[in-house]
N, C-alpha and C positions, 0 to 999 in steps of 0.2 A: 359728875359724869363728863368725860372728855368729848370733844367734837367727833372723834373717830367712833367712840362707842355709840354716840347718838346716831351717827350715819349708819352704822351697822344695824342697830336696832330698828331704824327706820326702814332699811332695805329688807330686813327679815319679815316685814309686814306684808310683802308682796310675793306673789307666785309667778315664776318658779325660783325667784331669788332666794327664797327661804330654804331651797334645797342645796345651795352652795355651801361648801365647807367654810368654816369661819375665817380662816386665813385668806382664802380666795375671795370671800365676800369683803374682807377688809381692803384688799387690793382694789376691788371694784369701787368700794365706797369712797376711796380717795379721789376717784375720777368723776364722781357724780355730784351735781349741785342741784339744790332746790330752786326752781324758777317760778316766775309769777306771770299770770295773765290778768289784765284788767277786765271788768265787766264788758261783755259783748265782743271781746277780742277773740279771734279765731286761733286755735292751736294748730289745726290743719283743716284743709278743705277736702271735699269729696274728690277722689281721683289722685290725691297726694301719694307719691310713690317713694318718698324718702324713708329709708329703713331705720326708723327710730322706734324703740319700745318705750311707751309712755304710761306712767301711773299717776293717778290723782292722789295728792297728799291731803289737801284741805280744799273746801269750797265745792261748788256745784258745776259740773261740766255737762253741757247739752250736746247730745248727738243728733245731728240733723240729716234728713233725707229730703231733697227737693225743698229746702227751707222749712220743713216741718219737723218739730221736735219729736224724735222717736224714743229717746231714753235720756234720763238724767243720772249721771254718776256722782254720788256724794262721797267726798273724802271720808275715809274711815269705815265705809260700808263694805259688805261682802263683795259687791260688784267691783269696788275699787281695789280689791286685792289682785285682780287680774289686769293684764295690759288693756289699754283702750284701743278698740277697733284694730286688732292685730293683723288683719289680712291686708296685703298690699296688691294693687293700689287700694287706698282706703275706700270703703263702700259708703262711708258717711262723712260728714264734716263734724268738727268738734269746736264748740264755742263756749266761752266762759259765761255762766249765768250771773255770777258774782265774782269776787276776787278769788282766783284759783291758784293754788300752789301745786306744782307737779314736778316730776323728775323724768328725764329723757335719757335713754341709753342707746348707743349704737347697737342695732339688732344683730349685726354680724359678730361684733365683739362679744355680745352676751351669749350668742350661740356657741362661739368658739370656747368661751370660758365654761359654759355648762357642759359641753361635750368633753372638754379636757378634764373637768372636775369629775365626770362620771365614767371615764374610760380607764381609770386606774386609781390606785390608792395614794398617789403623790399629792402632796400639798405644797403650797408656795414655800413654806418654811423648810420642807425637805429638799426641794429642788434648788433653792438659792445657795446651798452650801453654807459657808461661814457667815455668821451674822454681821461681819464687819464690812460687807461689800456694798452697802447702800440700800439695804432692804430689798423689797421686790419691785420697786418703781421701774427699774430697767426692764423687768419681765413684763410688767403691765404695758409699758410703752411699746414693746415689741408686739404684744398681742393686739394692741390697738391699731397697729399699722395695717392698712387695708390689704396689703399684699399678703400678710400672714393669714388672712381669711381664706386664701386659696390652699393652705397647707393642711393636710389631714391631721386631726388631733393626735393620732398615734405618732406622727412625725414630730409634732411639737413636743410631746413628752420625751421622745428619744433625743431631740436636740438639747433640751435642758439637762437631761440626765447625763449626756456625754460631754457637756461643756466642762472645761477645767478652769479653775480660778488661778490667776497670776497677779501678785502684788508688785507695785512699782514705786520708786521714789521720784521726787522732782528731778527732771533732767534725764531720766532713763529713756532710752530709745526702745519703743515697743516693736517697731518694724523699720527696716532700713531700705531706702530707695536702691534698686538694683539687685536686692536679694530675691531668692526663690520664694514663691508664695506657698505657704503650708498651713495657715490657719485663717479663720474668719473670727473677728473680734467684736465684742460688745463692751463698751465702756460702762462699768458699774459703779465706779467711784472716782471723783477727781475730774480734771480737765486735760485735754491733749491739744497739741498744735500739729497741723498737717502742713508740710513744706515740700517743695519740689526744687531740686537743684537743676540749674540750667548752665550752658556754657558761659553765659554772661553773668551768672549769679551763683557762685559756689556756696554762698551761705544759705541759699534756698529762698524761693519766693513763697509767701504765705498763701495757702490754698483754703484753709478752713480751721476753725476751732471746734473741738468736739466736747460735748457735755454728756452727763449720765444718760444712757439710753441710746446714744449714737452708735452706729456700727461702722466698721471699716475693714479693709483687707479683702473684700470680695472680688474686686476687679481682677487681681492676679490669679485668683483661684478659678474664676469663670473662663478667663481668656488664656489660661496656661502661660502667662507671661510673667516677667519679673516685676517686683514691686515698683510702681511708678511714682511713689512719694515716700517721705519719711514721717513717721508719727512719733512725737516726743511728749513725754509727760510734762505738763506745766505745773502740776501739783503732785503730791503723793496721791496714789490712787490704785485702782485695781481693774482688771478686765476679766471677762469670761471668754474663752476661746474654744472654737470647734474645728476639728481637723478637716483637711481638704476633702477627703473622700466622703465623710459624713455630711459636710456642707453641700457637696454637689448632689448627693442622693436624697438627703432629707429636706433641704431648704431651696436649693437653686432650681432643680427640675420642676417642682410643682408651681414655682412662681413665674416662670417664663411662658409667654404666649408667642409661639412662632407662627408666622404667616407666609404664604406663598406670594409671588409677585402679583398674581391676580387679586388675591385677598387684600394685599397692601394697597393696590390701586383703588379698590372699592372703598377702603377706609379713607384714603386721600380724597376721593370724589365726594364723600359724604361729610367733608369738613375737617378731616384729619390733616396732619402735617408730617413731612419727612424730617427726621432729626438725624443728621449725619455726624458721627462721633470720630471721624478721622481727623488727621492733622490738616491745618489750613491749606498747606501746599497740595495735599491729596484732593481736598475738596475743590480747590480752584481748577485743578486739572480736569476733573470730571465729577459732576454731581446731578442729582435730580432737580428738576425745575421746582422752585419754591422751597427748597430744603433749607433748614436752619442748621448752621454748623457750630457745634460745641464739642471740641476735642474731649475725649474720654477723661483725661487727667484734670480737665477744668469743670467737669459736669457738676460736682458738688458745689463749687463756687458759683456757678451760673444757673443752678436749678431754679432759683426763684424768678428768673426771667421767663420761665415757661408757664403756660396756662393749664391749670388742672382740669379745666373744662374741655380741653382739646385732646383727642387721641393722637398719640405719636407713634409713627413707625420708625424705629431706630435702625440705622443701617451703617454698614462699613463695607470693606472689600469682601469679607468672607462670612460675617456673622459672629466672629469671635469677639471683637471689641464691642459690637452693638449689643450682644447678649449681656455683657457686663454693664453697659449703659442702661439697658432696659431694666435690669435687676434693680439698679439704684433708683430709677424713676418709680418702679412699681412699689418698692419698699417705702417710698415717701408719698404714696397715694395717687401717683399719676397713672393714666391709662397708657400703657406702653406695650408695643408689640415688636418682635424681632423679625427682620426680613431674612428669611431662610436662604442661605447661600450667598448673601451679600449683593452689592450693586453690580458686581462683575458678571453675574449670572443673567443671561438674556431672558 
């Protein structure tokens, strides 16, 4: 029996995982690991609000209320088939009585997959098209993105069904700097290099390397601008692409959170930060106090300098570039808001 089969069989022991179609369950199984707790180690404490769905595999887990044991969940029992203390914030604490093995799944991801699984007859194998594009890992990566949790399941189905597969050879240009934006792309096989040509560097400066599951092309679609970089295949590979109108209606609109000037100021006052995505020259001429400046075309390269625990209000002159920046941040799990109207609105 392979590791994948073991993982699938293990997940099928739990509810409601046993309701997932086999291919979708296999996609989830590849993202789940069995973890361990030592005796007396806490899994979570009362009041914990992290949205994780937890199942006991082996061992005994004590549920405590005011330090008093209220229930013991034994691995393999009927009680262990269901999630541990599924209400958030947790009303009880959970502590290992002996060595405990458990699995933990992002609750939002699980909810998206369950809803997606049950709102139509599509399965991963049907949605992914040809079998040579790297399996369904790219789809699972997208579904795991926090921003995707904002998208209605019906939209997700439509997105995957309307995507087109395109194959490329090493050295092929997928999109060219200066061209009109017409598609949103997901890399499903191979590797890509993102470069930007400048007056001083016609060969192009390296902005990023893309791997399976990475997306690109959204900036031009959101801002109605021309492509700001060139994407070239470093290996043979394939992409799935989504047309501009479908992208805007199905993917972009549900993922963006627009705020007014007053709402933005409240976010900043409570610990948030301004993120200005204009050019340095524009920023130096006029900007909000305490703002961080990362030009839109550098945002993928500099995104790791940002703090995922901070809420960012992304701004530019009009809201056009900032909406593209906020999309990229949201797609990667950052809390991002777009200033409606831009910094030039009083």
